[in-house]
N, C-alpha and C positions, 0 to 999 in steps of 0.2 A: 306168216305167223300172225296169230290173232292178237288183239290188243291186250288181253289179260296176260298172255304169256310174255309179251313185251314188257308189261308193267312189272311182272315178277323178275324178269331178267334185269331190268333197270334197277330195281330195288336191291338185287344181289350185287350188282356193280357198285351201287352207292354204299352198301354196307361193307363189302369185302375188297373193293378196288377192282379195277379192270383185270389186272394180271391174275389175281387170285380167283376171280369169278371165271375167267377163261379156263384156268387150270381145272377148277372144280367141274366145269361143264365139258371138258375134253375138247375145247375149241382153242383156236389161236386168238390172240388179242385182235388181230386183223379181222377175223370172222365176226367177232363180237361187236367191234366198232361198226362194221358194215351192217350187221343185223339190226343194231339199235340206232343206226344213223347218228352216231355220237359226234359232236363237234370235236375238233382236234386242236389242242394248243401246241406250242413248240416243244414242250417236254414230251408229250405223247407222240408228236411227230417224229422225234428222234428215235424213240423205241420202235414205232411202226415201220419206219424206213429200214431199220436193221432187219426186222421180221420179213418185210416184203422182199428185201434183197436175198435173204436166206431161202425164201420160198420160190425164188426164181422169177419174181414179178417185176424186178427192176433190171435194166440192162447192165451187163458186165463189161460192155465196150461202148464208148462214146467217141465217135470219130477215130482218131488214132490212139486213144488212151484206153488202157484196161482199168477197170474199177474193181476193187476188192474191198471187203469189209472184214474187220477184226472185232468181233463182239467183245472179246476179253479186254482189249485196249480201248474199245469204244470209238473206233476210227473208220472212216471211209478213205481209202488211198487210191489216188490216180497215178498210173505208171505209163510212161512212154518208153518204148524200146524200139528204135528204128534207125535206119541209115539216115545220114544228113549230108548235104553238100555245103552247109554253111561255112565250114572250115577249109573248103577247097574241094575240087573234084579230081585231083591228081592221086588220091588215095581213097581207100574205103573207110570212111568215118562212120561211127555208130554212136548214137546218144542213148543214154539211160538216165531217166529223170523221174523223180517221184515227188508227190505233194500230198499232204493231208487236206481234205475238204469235207469235213463231217458236218452234215446239216444239224444245226442246233446242238453242237458238241457240248457234252457235260452240263446240260441245263442252260446253255447260252441262248439268248434270244437273237442270235445272228449265226452265220456260218464262218468259222475261222478257216482261212486258206493259207497254208504254209508250205514252202518248199522244204523237202527233206534232204535230197541228195541230187547231184548231177555228175555223171561220168561220161567221158568220151573216150572211145578207142579208135586207134588208127591202125588199119591193117591187123586188127586183133590185139594190139598192144595198148594198154591204158595210158593215155596222155593227160587226162584231167580226171581227178577224183576228189570231189568236194562234198563235205557234209554241209548242208545249207540251213539247218535249223536256226531260226532267229534272224536270218539274213533277208528273207523275202516273205512278207506276211501282209495279208489284207483281211479285213472284216467285210463279209458279204451280208449286207442288211436287206431285209425284206419283210413281208408280212409274217406274223407269228401266230395267227389264228386262222383256222381253216373250217369251213362249214361242215365238212365230212371228209371221208377218205378220198373220194374222187377229187375233191378240190385240192387236197394234198398232192395227189398224183399229177394233176395238171401243173401245179407249182413246180414239182420236181422236174417234169419234162420241159416246161416252157421257161422257167426261171433258173432253177439250180444248175442243170446241165449246161446250158449255153453260157451262163455267167461265170461259172467255175472255169469252163473251157477258155473264155476270153481272158480271165485273170492268169491262167497258167501259160497261155501262149503269148498274148499281147503284152502283158505286164512282166511276168516273171521270166519266161524263157528268152524273150528278146534281151532283157537286161543281163541275164546270166550268160548268154552267148557273148554279148559285147564285153562283159567283164572278163570272161575266159579268154577271149581273143586278145585282149590287151595284156593280160597277165600270164597266161599259161601256155599258149601255143608258140613254139619256136620253130 
């Protein structure tokens, strides 16, 4: 793209905003950010990550967790649904566990990570079923300004995914299991 066209596009973005300019041009915000090499702040990062997920550009699975997004509620949700031997190996135990971990949620300059629910079944029968909202919460703080979309994607891969995983497994799940072992398993 020549410089004159980039100048006109940049002027349109400045006048109408990124979302409106992209809509007028029949482009996604992601395409326009890439084309103009626009710096990304945390507010824009939040929007772009939703778009990238919906475009299939972000992974739906990280290790044993499934990741889904709900644009209407503005959330990234991590879900674990797997067998476990934590409660013993004499029966078939299965854990279902979910947390919100939405990058820069609702205009925040951090990523709130919060457990939603924890369920354990034993041989198909529910033995633990807890709503966890408000019980396990961490604020994941990081940089909030990105040079461009590529820098944001590197942050997502190298910071967001492994750090959320650490919080969910090492901080939350470890504590939730111990609490459940003490109070709910008979």
